[in-house]
Residue, then its C-alpha position, 0 to 999 in steps of 0.5 A: m206443357l205442365k202435367l199435374h199428377l193427382i191421387w184421384e182415389k183421394v180427390i174423388p171421395k172428398e169431392i174436391t174441385v180442381v180448377g185451373s186458370r192462367s193469364q198468359k198463353p203458353a208461348d208467353w212462358e217459353p222465354s222465361l222457361q228457357l232462361m230458367a233452363d239455361g240457369l240465367v234465372n233462379a226462380e226459387a229465389l223469387v219465392t220469399k215465403i212458403y205458406d200452408i194453403s190455409k194461410w192464403d190470406e196471410a200470404y196475400q197480405h204479405l205480398k200486398s204490403g210489398e214485403g214479398i215478391k212471390a208466396l208459395l202456397k203449400p197444399l194440404d197433405l190429403d193423408e193428414n186430413e183423412g177424417e175430415n169431410 
């Protein structure tokens, strides 16, 4: 099971909504996770580009065009956005 650690004292005052979703059951992940654990699959090599989360549309277009395999959206640094609401 994946555990997500959030800094709640930064999330709650900003009223950030955290939503989880998935399209498979955990049993579907097990073979892939085992292949990665055994070093037979390099998941990092699948990430073709990293985007700030604010550039999600650019990331989507990159994937939709067929140029990318997987885009990683980097979350905003909550410390950098202290003055924003």
